[in-house]
N, C-alpha and C positions, 0 to 999 in steps of 0.2 A: 296316616296323617303324618306329615313331616314335622320335624322338631323346629323350633325357632333357632335363630342364630344365638340368641342368649343361651338356650338349652345346650346348644353344641358346644359353646365355649364353658358352660357351666357357671354362668354369672347371672345376677339379677338384672332386669331391665333398668334399674336405677344405677348401675355400676358406672364408675368414673372411666375415663379414658385410660388411665394408668391401670386400673383393675382389669380392664378388657385386655390390654397389652400383655400383662403378666399371665392372664388365663390362656390367652392365645399361645404364648410360648410354652407354657407348661403342657397344654394339650397337644401342641405340635410335637414336642419331644416324646410324649407318650405313644402316638400313633405312627409317627414318621416311618415310612417303609424301610429306611435304612438302619433303624435300631432294632435291637433284639425283641423288644415288646411290639414293635410294629410289624413283625413278620407274618402277621395273619394275612389271609386272603383279601379281606375287605379294608386293609390298612390304607391302600392309596385312595379308595372311595372316602374313607373317613377323613384323610388328609385333605382331600378337595373340599368337603364340607367345612372343615375348620378354616381353610384359606378363604373360602367364600364369606364366611361369617366375619372373619377379620377384615376383608375387603370392604364389606358394608358398614360394620360397626366403627372402623377406625376413621372413616370420613364423616365429618360432622353433618354435612347436607344429606348424604345417603342415610345415615342413622336416623335422622329426623324424618325422612320420608318413610323409611322402614317402620319406625315406631308408630307413625300415623296409620300406616297400612295394617299393622298388627291389632291396633285398637278399633279398627273398623271405620274410622272417620275417612272422609273423602280428602285425600291429601291435596292440599293447596300448592301451587308451584312455589318452590322454595327459592327465594331470592338470595343468590350468592353473590358476594362482592367480586366483580371481575377483576378487581385490582390484584387480588392474592394470586390470581392465576396468570396475570399478564406477564409477558416476558419482554424485556427490552431488546430491541433489535441488535444483532451482533455488530460491533464496531471494531475497527482495527485499534490496537494499542498504540499509544503515542509515546514515543521516546521522550523521556524527561530532560529535554536540552536545558531548560531553565535551571533545573536543580543541579545538573552537571555543571553548568556555567557558574553558578553560585558556589559550588564546592571548590572548583578550581580557583576562582577569584579569592575565595577565603583562604585556601591553602597558600597562594602566593602571598597574600597579605600577611599571613602568620609567619611565614619564612622570613619576609622583609622586616617584620617587626622583631622577631627574635634576633635577627642579624644586627639590627640597630641597637638592641639592648645589650647584646654581648660585648664583652671586652675585646681588645686586639688579641690576635692569635699569639699564643706563647710558643716560641720555638721549642721544638722537641730535641732533647739530647740525643746522643748516640744510642741506637737500639741493639747494638752488637752484631748487626748483619751488615756485611760489607756490601757496598754498591758503588757504582761510579760516582765520584765526588766525595766519598767518605775519607775522613782524615784518619791516619793510623799511626800507631807506634809499633815497634818490633819488641816482643817480649823476650825473655831469657832463653825460650826454646826456639827462637827465630820464626815465630809466627806473627801474622799481622792481626792487631787488635784495634778495634774502632775506638777512637776518642773524639772529644769535643774539639772542633776546629779552633776555637778560641784558646785552648791549652796548647802546650808544646807538643809538637808531632813530628814524626819522621818524614812523612809524605802524604800524598793524595792519590787515591785509587783512580786510575784512568779507565780500567776495565777489568772485568774478571773473566778467566778462561779456565777451561778444564784442565786437568792434570796431564792430559796427553797433548796439550797444545803449548805454543810458546808465545811469550809476550813480545809486543813490539820492541825494536832495538834501542829506543830511547827511554824505556822504562826498566824497572827493576823487578824480577819476579819474587814474590814472598808468598808463602802458603798462608791461606786463611786459617785462622784459629779453630774454626768449626768444621774444618775438613771439606769445605764446599768446593775448592778449587784453588787457583792461584790468582793472587791480586797483582796486576800489573801497575806498580807504584811509580809515580813521578816524585823524585826526592826533592825536598826543599833546600 
């Protein structure tokens, strides 16, 4: 006589789904053919019985039919709600144009609002890096130092050239204080 699925898993017929799941996992670990305890010759057969017991007892409809078969009653057809097994047909994803449009419009509105609320730009003073248009003074070491154009200055940088290059004839070459090259200065 074969054992019932409940006996295979070692649980009572009144066991809850959680108890059945725990019992299945424990029994599967015990007799699995890959474990040391499951190296017996009948381990794969036992594992097949455990898997079948789990398959039947984990499904509510199958368990109900199995329980009625065990008790000897004529099993009535089990009505299973088809909604739980129904799958929606596959549809293509739709790109969220509306959301992207709202995000872009919101970002533009935020930038415009922040621009309207901010004050006028404050002119930045000299940053110490010479570039075309920088006002300079010549220090005691004969090096060009950037100053504010509103202050007294020796000239305005027309261009910067490398040490191995020459300045245009209408400018005066003065070495950059930071050693970046030669400033071609138009004197005032």
